[in-house]
N, C-alpha and C positions, 0 to 999 in steps of 0.2 A: 491723633488725639493723645494727650498726655495721660498716662495711667494714674490712678488714684495713689499708687505707691511711689509716685515721683517725688513727693515732698522730701526734702533732704534734712541734713543736720541743721541747716539754717531755716528749717521750717518755721513759719510764723504762727503763733497761736492767736486765734480770734480771741480764738481763745485768744542813811544811807547812810559818848558818841561824843562820845567824848573825843575831841579831835586828836588827842594824843594816842588814842587806841585804834585809830582808823587804818593803821598800816598793816600789821601782820596778824593773822588769825592764829594766835597761840595762847593756850590757857595760862593764866597767871602772868601774862606779859606786863600787867600794870597792877597797881595796888587796888584791891577791892575797896579799901577804906577811902581812897582818893575818889573813886567813882561814886561811892555812896554819899558824898557830900550833896550831890544833886544828880542822881544817875540819869534821870529822864526830864531834863529841864524844859523840853518843848511839849511835854504832856501836861494837860490840865489835871489837877488833883480830882480824883473820882474813882469809881469802883474798878474801872479797867486798869488804871495805873496801879492802884492798890493790889489788884489781883496779880499783876506782874511782879511787883515787889515782894509780895508774900510768897509767891511760888518760888522765886529765886532763893529767898531766904530759907524756905522749907527744904529745898532739895540740896542746899549747900551747907546745911548745919550738921556737922558730924555728930553722930550719936542721936540725932533726932529721928522721929518715926518716919519721916518722908525723905530722908537723906538718899541721894543718888550719887554714886561714885563718878568722878570726872569722865572716865572713859565712856559712860553711858549718857552723858549730858549732850545730846545731839539736838540741834534746832534746825528746822528746815523752813525756808522762806520762798514763797512764790516771788516772781520778779515783777512782771507787768502789772501795775495797779496795786502792788504790795510794797515794793521797794522803790520803784520809780514811776513817774507819771506815765500812764498808758494812752493818753490823748495828746499827740498821735501815738499809735503803736510804734515803738521806736524801730523795730526791725522792718516794718513796712515802710517807714521813712527812709531807711537804708536802701530797700529794694527800689523805691521810687528814684532815689538819687542815682542808683546804678542804671536804672532803665533810661534815664535821661541821657546818660553817656552812650548807651547802646543804640538808642533811637537816632542819635546824630550820625552814627556809623551805618545804621540800617533803617532808614525812614519807613520801610514797609512794615516794621513791627507795630506801627501805630494802628494798623488795620486789625490787630488782635484786640477783642473786647476787653480782655483782662489787662492788657497794657494801657489801653485808654482809660479804664477805670482807675488804675493805680496812679496814672499821671494826673488825673483830674481830682483825685481824692474821693472817688465814688465808693465809699465803704458799703453802701447798700448792695452794690453788685456782688461783692465778696460774701456778704451775709446770705445772699440768695444762692449763689453758685457753690459756695463752700470750699472744701479742700481742693477740688479739681482746679479751680481758678488760682488758688494760692500755689498749687503744685506747678502750674504752668509758668508762673512768674519766677518761682525758685529755680526751675529748670533753666529758664532763659538767663538768669542773673548769676547763678552760683556754680552750676555743674561744669566740670571740665578744668577748673583751676586747681592749683595745689593749695594745700592748707595754709602754707606760708603766704601765698599770694592773697588768699582770702583775708588772712589776719591783717595784712598791710592795708587792704582796702577798707576794712572796718576801722582800723586805727586812724586813717586819714579822715574818714567820715566823722568820727567823734571829735576831731580837732576843729571842725568848722560848723557842723550841723547845729542849728538853733531851734529853740522851741517857738512855735508860731504865736503862742499867747503871751509868754513871759519874756521872750527876746534873749534869754540866756542860752548857753550851750545846752544841748539835750542832756549831756552827762551831768549837768548841774541841777536838773529837774528831778532830784531824788528827794525822798521824804526824810527830812531831818529827824523826826521822832523815831523812825525806824533805824536810821544810822546810830542814834543814841542807844536804841535797844540792842542792836548787834554788838556794839562796844561794851555795853553793860553785861551782856551774857558772856562775852569772851573774858571779861575781867573776873568772872566767877566760874571759869573753867569749862564753859560750853564751847563746842565746836560748831560753827555756823556754816550752813550750806544753802545755796540757791537750788531750788527745785522748780523749774519752770517749763512751760510748753514751748518757749522760745528756743532758737538754735543754740546748742551747746557751744559751738565754735564762736558764735557771735558774742555771747555773754562773757566767755572766758577772756576776751581781749580787754575788757574794761572792768571786770569784777574786782580785781585787786585795788585798782586806783580809786574807785568810788565807794566800795563797801568794805575794803580790807579783807575780802574773801578771795583766797588764791584760786587759780583756775582748776586745780584738782578737786576743789570743793564746789564745783558747779555741775549740776545735773540738768540736762535739757534734751530736746529732740535731737536725734542724731541720725545721720545717713551713713551709708556704706562708703568707706574710703578704700581706694585701690592703690596698692603699692606699685610704684614704677621706678625705673631708672631714667633720669633725664640729664643729659650732658655729664654723665659720670657721677651723678648725685642721686641718692635715694630720696624719693619724695612720696607723699601721700596725695592722691588726687580725689577731689570730691566727685561723687557719682550721683545720678538721679534716682537712687534707690533708697528707700526708707529702711533704717535699722530699728529705730524706736521713736514713737511719737509720745513725748512725755507730758501728756495732759490727762486730766480727769483720772480714770482708773489706771492710766499708765504711770501716774506719779508714785504710788506705793511700790510698784514694780521697779521703777527707776531708783528709788531709795534703797531697796533691798539689793539691787544690782551694784550700786556704787558705794553704799555705806555698810550694808550688812547689819544694821541696827535699826530699831524702831525709834523715831524721834520722841523726845518727851515734851518738845514744844514745836508747834507748827503754826505758820501764819500764812493766810491767803487773803483773797478779797472777793467782793461781790461782782462777778461777771461770768456768765455762761456756765456756772456751776463747776468750773474747772478745778477748784480746790477742795471740794467736798470730800472726795475720796482720801486725799492726803490728811485732812483733819480727822476723819474717821479713823484712819490707820494710826495716827498719833494717839488718839483717845483710847485705842485698844491696847496700848502699852500696859504691861503689868506694873510699871512704875508710875508714880504721880506724873500727871501731864497737864499741859495748858494749850488751849487752842485759841487763836486770834483770827478774827474775820474783819478786814477793813471794809467799811461801808462808805461809799463815795456820796456824801450828802451835802457837800459844800460847793455850790455852783459859783459862788463869788470868789473864793480864794483858790479853788481848784476846779472840779467839774462835778456835776450831779448826774448820776445815772444808776440804773438798777436793772435787774433781770426781769424779763417779762413775767415769769412765774414765781419770782422771789424764792427760788429753790435754795440758795445758800443761806438767806436769812431765816427761812423756815427750818432748815437743818440746824442752824445755830440755836434757835429757840427750842427745838425739840431735844437737842443733845446738850444744852447748857454751855455752849461755846461763848467766849467773850467777844462781843461785837465792838469794834473800834469805830465809833462814829466820828468822822473827821471834824465835823462842825463843832462838836462838843468836847472831844477828847484831845485835840491837838491845838496848843497855843499858836504854834507856827507850823506851817506845812513844809516850807522850803527854807534853806539857810538865807536866801536872798530876800525873804519876806520879813518885814518888821511889824 
């Protein structure tokens, strides 16, 4: 039986603007005046967009009462359901792809319920069995390979994997309004980070390309890596031991560990309450702060889903967070949608 702590750095959580700024995350790399011509063109005019624009203006106006120096302009973003579409959960799609290859080599793996559920897309099974089932899949598909080997597998996956609903590459199913927001923030001296429950090694392969966020600014679930010498070369090998599960209450801890500063802007989404703690942590900053919660309420253009207990929306209402309703707040969700 796989232990609960088997989930690795590639642990899957059940738990994308201006085009000219999408490359390197460096403050002041583009003219703020240029971005301000229409900094968030895929956002509808409304209180959420205005709140973002006002917040950025307030914290970047030198001499103003809410001015925040550039070194403290930290913004953290959840990934699944906040920056890219989480139906399907991208890392689970990667695990399925890897399992198909393994099953061809070892057909007896099909006898494992978790493998069967993953191959058939039975998400209800994983919701019922929880981390134990996820841990088993991660153990089967990730452990034992070097970090470089894993990165190569992930890179090849993103070259061909397509979204089942839209038909585009999975890496293209990223939210255009959030890509614009990332670029807008960077144009005004913010340093942008991903803080996700997904595997840190998995996200680092693609974060620069699709978000302009370099790998060192990605925080995620991480497993223990073992140093070895193979064929005269020093390598790191992935092990089935959990180092950090970066979800829910683990997110503030991950932020402190990797950044050492409390963000002044944090963005998450409505699913499993995974981002509540991060948004609370951000709101506790002694500096001015802004919290954004993406609400998936557009079943036609994207997907409509909610938490059973509405924990995230209730927290947003109680604490005054800004709810981004996709149906009303976003003119376009993806760059390929017109």
